[in-house]
C-alpha positions as CSV (number, residue, x, y, z in Angstrom):
1,X,11.0,-7.3,-7.1
2,X,7.5,-5.8,-7.5
3,X,7.6,-4.2,-4.0
4,X,11.1,-2.8,-4.7
5,X,9.9,-1.2,-7.9
6,X,6.8,0.2,-6.1
7,X,9.0,1.6,-3.3
8,X,11.2,3.4,-6.0
9,X,8.1,4.8,-7.6
10,X,6.8,6.1,-4.3
11,X,10.1,7.7,-3.5
12,X,10.1,9.5,-6.9
13,X,6.7,10.8,-6.0
14,X,8.1,12.3,-2.7
15,X,7.1,9.6,-0.3
16,X,9.3,8.3,2.5
17,X,9.0,4.5,3.1
18,X,8.1,3.8,6.7
19,X,7.8,0.0,6.5
20,X,7.9,-2.8,4.0
21,X,6.2,-6.1,4.4
22,X,4.7,-5.2,7.7
23,X,3.3,-8.5,9.0
24,X,1.0,-9.2,11.9
25,X,-1.2,-12.1,12.9
26,X,-4.2,-10.3,11.5
27,X,-2.8,-9.2,8.2
28,X,0.0,-7.8,6.1
29,X,0.8,-4.5,4.4
30,X,3.2,-4.4,1.5
31,X,4.4,-0.8,2.0
32,X,3.7,2.0,4.4
33,X,4.7,5.4,3.1
34,X,4.4,9.0,4.2
35,X,4.4,12.3,2.3
36,X,3.6,15.3,4.3
37,X,0.4,14.7,6.3
38,X,-0.5,11.6,4.3
39,X,0.2,8.0,5.4
40,X,-0.5,5.5,2.7
41,X,-0.9,1.8,3.3
42,X,0.0,0.4,-0.1
43,X,-0.9,-2.9,-1.6
44,X,1.3,-4.0,-4.5
45,X,-0.2,-6.3,-7.1
46,X,1.9,-7.7,-10.0
47,X,0.1,-9.9,-12.5
48,X,0.3,-10.7,-16.2
49,X,-1.8,-7.6,-17.1
50,X,-3.0,-4.6,-15.3
51,X,-6.7,-5.6,-15.4
52,X,-6.0,-8.9,-13.6
53,X,-3.8,-7.1,-11.1
54,X,-6.6,-4.6,-10.4
55,X,-9.2,-7.3,-10.0
56,X,-7.1,-9.1,-7.5
57,X,-7.7,-6.5,-4.7
58,X,-11.1,-7.5,-3.5
59,X,-13.1,-6.9,-0.3
60,X,-11.8,-10.1,1.1
61,X,-8.2,-9.0,0.8
62,X,-8.9,-5.4,2.0
63,X,-10.1,-6.5,5.5
64,X,-6.8,-8.0,6.7
65,X,-4.9,-5.0,5.2
66,X,-7.1,-2.6,7.3
67,X,-6.5,-4.7,10.4
68,X,-2.8,-4.6,9.8
69,X,-3.0,-0.9,9.3
70,X,-4.6,-0.5,12.8
71,X,-1.9,-2.7,14.3
72,X,0.8,-0.5,12.6
73,X,-0.8,2.7,14.0
74,X,-0.9,1.2,17.5
75,X,2.9,0.8,17.2
76,X,3.3,4.3,15.8
77,X,0.7,6.4,17.6
78,X,2.3,9.7,16.4
79,X,0.9,8.9,12.9
80,X,-2.7,8.4,14.0
81,X,-3.6,12.1,13.6
82,X,-2.4,12.3,10.0
83,X,-4.5,11.7,6.9
84,X,-4.7,7.9,6.3
85,X,-5.4,6.2,3.1
86,X,-5.2,2.9,1.3
87,X,-3.4,2.9,-2.1
88,X,-2.8,0.2,-4.7
89,X,0.1,0.0,-7.1
90,X,-0.5,-2.3,-10.1
91,X,2.3,-3.8,-12.1
92,X,2.5,-5.8,-15.3
93,X,5.3,-6.7,-17.6
94,X,6.2,-4.0,-20.1
95,X,3.8,-1.6,-18.6
96,X,4.3,1.5,-16.5
97,X,3.2,1.0,-12.9
98,X,-0.3,2.4,-12.0
99,X,-0.6,4.1,-8.6
100,X,-4.2,4.3,-7.5
101,X,-4.3,6.8,-4.6
102,X,-7.1,6.4,-2.0
103,X,-8.2,3.2,-3.7
104,X,-10.7,2.4,-0.9
105,X,-12.0,3.5,2.4
106,X,-12.1,1.5,5.6
């Protein structure tokens, strides 16, 4: 449900969803989306409140996401020359989703 809501939010912002739940042996990406020259690898976090959701994306979790992003780009080499970034979308009950663009760098 959280990923579906996030995908709808990204579409409203002009993104095209390239992949959902992209899984590899080295990591997983919730959503891969593109808008123009930007490819965003999006981590979706749904928790009881936005603060807890934001705190749940630590360095330990970022590494497998980055490895999965590299695996995705190996399968889609035409995207490698675009602007790549890691985004986070935070979700909590009765709150608007929070989209953090370029949340971290690899």
